[in-house]
C-alpha distance (Angstrom), angle and dihedral (degrees) to the residues before:
residue distance angle dihedral
M1 . . .
P2 3.85 . .
V3 3.81 89.0 .
I4 3.78 89.5 64.3
F5 3.79 91.8 52.1
A6 3.80 92.0 48.7
T7 3.82 90.2 49.7
L8 3.78 93.3 48.3
F9 3.82 91.7 46.7
G10 3.82 90.2 51.2
A11 3.79 92.2 50.4
I12 3.82 94.8 46.1
F13 3.79 92.1 44.1
T14 3.82 91.8 50.2
L15 3.80 91.8 49.9
A16 3.81 92.3 46.1
T17 3.80 90.1 50.2
A18 3.80 92.4 49.2
Y19 3.78 92.2 47.9
A20 3.82 91.2 47.4
L21 3.78 92.5 51.2
G22 3.80 90.8 47.8
A23 3.79 91.2 48.3
L24 3.81 89.4 51.3
L25 3.79 92.8 51.6
M26 3.82 95.8 41.5
R27 3.80 100.3 38.4
K28 3.80 94.5 116.4
R29 3.82 95.6 43.6
A30 3.77 130.7 68.8
A31 3.79 111.6 -119.6
P32 3.79 135.9 150.4
P33 3.82 116.7 -103.1
E34 3.84 91.4 -107.8
I35 3.80 91.4 61.0
V36 3.80 92.2 45.0
L37 3.82 89.8 51.8
G38 3.80 92.1 47.5
I39 3.80 93.5 49.9
G40 3.80 89.9 46.9
A41 3.78 92.4 49.4
A42 3.81 91.0 52.1
T43 3.80 90.2 49.1
E44 3.79 91.7 47.9
S45 3.77 90.3 50.0
V46 3.81 91.3 54.2
L47 3.82 91.1 47.6
V48 3.79 91.7 50.3
F49 3.80 89.6 48.6
L50 3.81 89.6 52.6
L51 3.79 91.4 49.8
L52 3.80 90.0 50.9
L53 3.79 91.5 46.1
C54 3.82 91.8 53.7
H55 3.83 91.9 46.2
L56 3.84 90.5 -117.1
A57 3.81 96.9 120.4
H58 3.77 104.8 133.8
W59 3.79 130.8 134.7
G60 3.81 89.6 -110.2
A61 3.81 91.5 55.4
F62 3.80 92.4 50.5
L63 3.80 91.0 46.8
A64 3.80 91.2 49.4
L65 3.80 91.8 47.8
G66 3.81 92.2 50.9
A67 3.80 94.4 44.0
A68 3.81 91.9 48.3
A69 3.81 91.6 49.0
I70 3.80 93.8 48.2
L71 3.81 93.9 45.9
A72 3.83 91.4 46.5
A73 3.79 91.5 50.2
L74 3.81 90.4 51.0
R75 3.81 92.0 46.8
F76 3.83 99.7 43.6
R77 3.77 101.8 41.0
G78 3.77 115.6 155.0
A79 3.79 114.5 -96.9
A80 3.78 93.9 -139.7
P81 3.81 117.8 78.7
R82 3.76 113.2 -103.2
R83 3.77 113.2 -106.1
T84 3.75 116.2 -164.6
I85 3.76 125.6 -142.1
P86 3.81 113.1 -115.7
F87 3.77 111.3 -95.1
A88 3.78 99.1 -131.6
Y89 3.77 138.5 0.4
P90 3.78 119.5 -133.0
S91 3.76 112.4 -99.3
P92 3.82 116.8 -128.4
V93 3.81 89.6 -143.4
G94 3.77 95.7 51.2
S95 3.75 120.6 -137.2
S96 3.80 94.9 -19.8
S97 3.80 93.0 80.5
P98 3.84 112.5 144.7
L99 3.82 89.1 -136.6
M100 3.78 93.3 66.5
A101 3.77 118.4 106.1
P102 3.80 113.6 -99.6
G103 3.74 113.7 -96.3
T104 3.83 97.6 25.1
W105 3.79 106.4 118.4
């Protein structure tokens, strides 16, 4: 049973770190949470690659990286309220748009 808790903690901590890094990078721009998470995940991937490249990959280094990112995101939040970009614009053609995925009616 403890393995499940360790796995869930690792997943939640990784997502929180990615979101925190994305929030740090996008704090002056309006973006939906999915974009913030994607930018943070790409940034986290580069940072993990750099840790591996410098032979510093250890659980303590990953924990310190995540904790620093989360604390920095909490400390340096943008002063302006976050406005999100609308999810979708209405199509003039209705549901028969050629950009829709096949099979979605």
